[in-house]
C-alpha positions as CSV (number, residue, x, y, z in Angstrom):
1,M,0.0,0.0,0.0
2,E,1.4,3.4,-1.0
3,L,1.0,6.3,1.4
4,T,0.2,9.7,0.1
5,P,2.3,12.7,1.3
6,G,-0.7,13.8,3.4
7,G,-1.0,10.3,4.9
8,Q,2.7,10.2,5.7
9,A,2.5,13.5,7.4
10,R,-0.5,12.4,9.4
11,G,1.3,9.2,10.4
12,A,4.4,11.1,11.5
13,A,2.2,13.5,13.5
14,L,0.5,10.7,15.4
15,R,3.8,9.1,16.6
16,P,4.3,11.4,19.7
17,S,0.7,10.7,20.7
18,R,1.1,6.9,20.4
19,A,4.6,6.7,21.8
20,F,4.3,9.0,24.8
21,G,0.8,10.4,25.1
22,V,-1.2,7.2,25.4
23,P,1.2,5.5,27.8
24,A,1.5,8.6,30.0
25,L,-2.3,9.0,30.0
26,L,-2.8,5.3,31.0
27,A,-0.1,5.6,33.7
28,M,-1.8,8.8,35.0
29,V,-5.1,6.8,35.3
30,V,-3.3,4.1,37.3
31,A,-1.7,6.6,39.5
32,Q,-5.0,8.4,40.1
33,V,-6.6,5.1,41.1
34,A,-3.7,4.2,43.4
35,S,-3.9,7.6,45.1
36,G,-7.6,7.2,45.7
37,L,-6.9,3.9,47.5
38,A,-3.7,5.0,49.4
39,A,-3.5,6.1,53.0
40,R,-1.3,9.0,51.9
41,P,-2.8,10.1,48.6
42,E,-0.8,13.4,48.5
43,R,2.3,11.4,47.8
44,F,1.0,10.7,44.3
45,T,0.3,14.3,43.4
46,A,3.6,15.1,41.8
47,L,3.7,11.9,39.7
48,I,0.1,12.5,38.5
49,V,0.9,16.1,37.4
50,V,4.1,15.0,35.6
51,L,2.2,12.3,33.7
52,L,-0.5,14.8,32.9
53,A,2.1,17.2,31.5
54,V,3.8,14.5,29.4
55,S,0.6,13.3,27.9
56,A,-0.6,16.8,27.2
57,V,2.6,17.8,25.4
58,A,2.7,14.5,23.5
59,F,-0.9,14.8,22.3
60,A,-0.4,18.5,21.4
61,A,2.8,17.6,19.4
62,G,0.8,15.0,17.5
63,E,-1.4,17.7,16.0
64,W,0.5,21.0,16.3
65,G,4.1,19.8,16.0
66,L,6.7,19.3,18.7
67,R,8.1,22.8,18.8
68,R,4.7,24.5,19.0
69,A,3.5,22.0,21.6
70,I,6.5,22.6,23.8
71,A,6.3,26.4,23.3
72,A,2.6,26.4,24.1
73,F,3.1,24.3,27.2
74,G,6.0,26.5,28.4
75,A,3.9,29.7,27.9
76,A,1.0,28.2,29.9
77,V,3.3,27.1,32.7
78,L,5.0,30.6,32.9
79,T,1.6,32.3,32.8
80,G,0.2,30.2,35.6
81,Y,3.4,30.4,37.7
82,A,3.5,34.2,37.4
83,A,-0.2,34.4,38.5
84,E,0.5,32.2,41.4
85,V,3.5,34.3,42.6
86,V,1.4,37.5,42.3
87,G,-1.4,35.8,44.1
88,L,0.7,34.8,47.0
89,L,2.3,38.2,47.3
90,T,-0.8,40.4,46.9
91,G,-4.0,38.2,47.2
92,F,-4.9,39.1,43.7
93,P,-6.6,37.6,41.7
94,F,-7.5,34.4,43.7
95,G,-7.8,35.7,47.2
96,D,-5.6,35.2,50.4
97,Y,-4.1,31.7,50.3
98,A,-0.8,29.9,51.0
99,Y,0.8,26.6,50.0
100,T,1.9,24.3,52.7
101,A,5.3,22.6,52.7
102,M,3.9,19.3,51.4
103,L,4.5,20.0,47.7
104,R,8.2,20.3,46.9
105,P,10.2,21.8,45.2
106,Q,8.9,25.3,45.4
107,L,10.0,28.5,43.7
108,A,9.0,31.8,45.4
109,G,6.5,29.8,47.5
110,V,4.9,28.2,44.5
111,P,5.2,24.4,44.0
112,V,6.7,23.5,40.6
113,V,4.0,20.9,40.1
114,V,1.3,23.6,40.3
115,A,2.9,25.4,37.4
116,L,3.1,22.2,35.4
117,A,-0.6,21.5,36.1
118,W,-1.5,24.9,34.6
119,G,0.4,23.9,31.5
120,G,-1.0,20.4,31.1
121,M,-4.7,21.3,31.7
122,G,-4.2,24.6,30.0
123,L,-3.4,22.8,26.7
124,A,-6.4,20.4,27.2
125,A,-8.8,23.3,27.9
126,Y,-7.5,25.1,24.8
127,A,-8.2,22.1,22.7
128,V,-11.7,22.0,24.0
129,A,-12.2,25.6,23.2
130,A,-10.7,25.1,19.7
131,A,-13.2,22.4,19.1
132,V,-16.1,24.5,20.2
133,A,-15.5,28.1,19.2
134,P,-13.7,29.9,16.4
135,A,-10.5,31.7,17.0
136,G,-10.8,35.0,18.9
137,W,-12.5,36.1,22.1
138,A,-15.1,33.3,21.9
139,R,-12.4,30.7,22.0
140,V,-10.7,32.5,24.9
141,C,-13.9,32.6,26.9
142,V,-14.8,29.0,26.3
143,G,-11.2,27.9,27.2
144,A,-11.3,29.9,30.4
145,G,-14.5,28.3,31.4
146,A,-13.2,24.8,30.6
147,L,-10.1,25.3,32.6
148,T,-11.9,26.9,35.6
149,A,-14.4,24.0,35.5
150,W,-11.5,21.7,36.4
151,D,-10.8,23.8,39.5
152,L,-14.3,22.8,40.9
153,F,-12.5,19.5,41.5
154,L,-9.0,20.6,42.1
155,D,-9.4,23.1,44.9
156,P,-11.6,20.9,47.2
157,Q,-9.3,18.0,46.7
158,M,-6.1,19.9,47.4
159,V,-7.6,21.6,50.5
160,R,-8.8,18.2,51.7
161,L,-5.3,16.9,51.4
162,G,-3.8,19.9,53.2
163,L,-1.7,21.1,50.2
164,W,-2.9,24.7,50.4
165,T,-5.0,26.8,52.8
166,W,-7.3,29.8,52.6
167,A,-7.3,32.7,55.0
168,E,-11.1,33.0,54.9
169,H,-13.7,30.3,54.7
170,G,-15.6,30.4,51.5
171,P,-19.1,29.0,50.5
172,Y,-17.8,26.2,48.2
173,R,-16.2,23.6,50.5
174,G,-14.3,26.4,52.2
175,I,-13.1,28.0,49.1
176,P,-13.9,31.7,48.4
177,L,-15.7,32.7,45.2
178,S,-12.8,35.1,44.5
179,N,-10.7,32.0,43.7
180,F,-12.9,31.1,40.8
181,A,-13.0,34.7,39.5
182,G,-9.2,34.6,39.6
183,W,-9.2,31.3,37.7
184,L,-11.4,32.7,35.0
185,L,-9.0,35.7,34.6
186,V,-5.8,33.7,34.6
187,S,-7.3,30.9,32.4
188,A,-8.2,33.6,29.8
189,L,-4.6,34.7,29.8
190,V,-3.5,31.1,29.3
191,M,-5.8,30.8,26.4
192,L,-4.5,34.0,24.9
193,V,-0.8,32.9,25.1
194,V,-1.5,29.4,23.9
195,G,-3.5,30.7,20.9
196,R,-0.7,33.2,20.1
197,V,2.1,30.7,20.3
198,T,0.3,28.1,18.3
199,G,-1.0,30.5,15.7
200,G,-4.6,29.7,16.6
201,A,-4.2,25.9,16.2
202,G,-7.2,23.7,16.0
203,P,-8.3,21.0,18.4
204,A,-6.1,18.0,19.2
205,R,-8.0,14.7,19.6
206,G,-5.7,13.4,22.3
207,L,-6.1,16.5,24.4
208,L,-9.9,16.2,24.2
209,V,-9.5,12.6,25.4
210,L,-7.3,13.9,28.2
211,Y,-9.9,16.4,29.3
212,G,-12.7,13.9,29.2
213,V,-10.7,11.3,31.1
214,M,-9.9,13.9,33.8
215,A,-13.6,14.8,34.1
216,V,-14.6,11.1,34.5
217,M,-11.9,10.2,37.0
218,E,-12.5,13.2,39.2
219,T,-16.3,12.6,39.2
220,V,-15.9,9.0,40.2
221,A,-13.3,9.8,42.8
222,F,-15.5,12.4,44.6
223,A,-18.7,10.3,44.2
224,A,-17.4,6.9,45.3
225,V,-13.7,6.6,46.0
226,F,-12.7,9.4,48.5
227,D,-13.4,8.8,52.1
228,P,-15.8,10.5,52.8
229,P,-17.3,10.9,49.3
230,D,-18.5,14.4,48.3
231,P,-21.6,14.3,46.0
232,L,-21.7,18.1,45.8
233,V,-18.2,18.4,44.3
234,A,-18.8,15.3,42.1
235,A,-22.0,16.9,40.7
236,A,-20.6,20.4,40.3
237,G,-17.4,19.4,38.7
238,G,-18.8,16.5,36.7
239,I,-21.6,18.4,35.2
240,T,-19.5,21.4,34.3
241,M,-16.5,19.6,32.9
242,G,-18.8,17.1,31.3
243,A,-20.7,19.9,29.5
244,F,-17.5,21.3,28.0
245,A,-16.3,17.8,27.0
246,A,-19.6,17.0,25.4
247,L,-19.6,20.3,23.4
248,A,-16.1,19.5,22.1
249,W,-16.9,16.0,21.0
250,R,-20.2,16.8,19.3
251,R,-18.5,19.4,17.0
252,P,-17.2,18.2,13.5
253,W,-13.4,18.1,13.5
254,P,-11.5,19.6,10.6
255,R,-9.7,17.2,8.3
């Protein structure tokens, strides 16, 4: 069978996804399950985030090319890290919070894995937005919403594990609403920089899978695995992330 130039290019593009993205994603699922069953689940946090980052970059490289994928990931990491440093120093835009010493290493009080998480899920949320909305402010807004939806799971879980604390008790499992307003703002900045670096690249199938897998795993964890379970967080995060995932998968993908 003879491959066309387009087919050869497509096959080459899929290699990073198959070689690194899929194994990293499967390993992340295993690590998530292990953390849910472990007596000290916080010990798995760094491993899960690293696997998330590897799978995100690999899936992005399969569609956008390796250089653009790495550049987009780096831009998202730096944007999230800068926002975290400003947040710790000033309380803006998230509110008054602090990281404990449980996540190491830290730079200027910000755990490195937190910055990596901004990068990995930032790429996944951008892919969701690219599948739903045209380039421009519509894509930025959708992506910001998709990334903030993840925090409906993330913050309750990390507070539960004692990885960071809030100065004031908020209405959503102790988390102030200012946190989610800050997430929307920073997530919009992440969407802007990823879009600029990638030249407005389209959706990456692997990243859409990553986003959907994360939504399912977090929903199941809060509904049935964590002790005690938390149906409120399972419903809030599952419905919100699930809605964004469903919108992304129902759209026709460009050839």
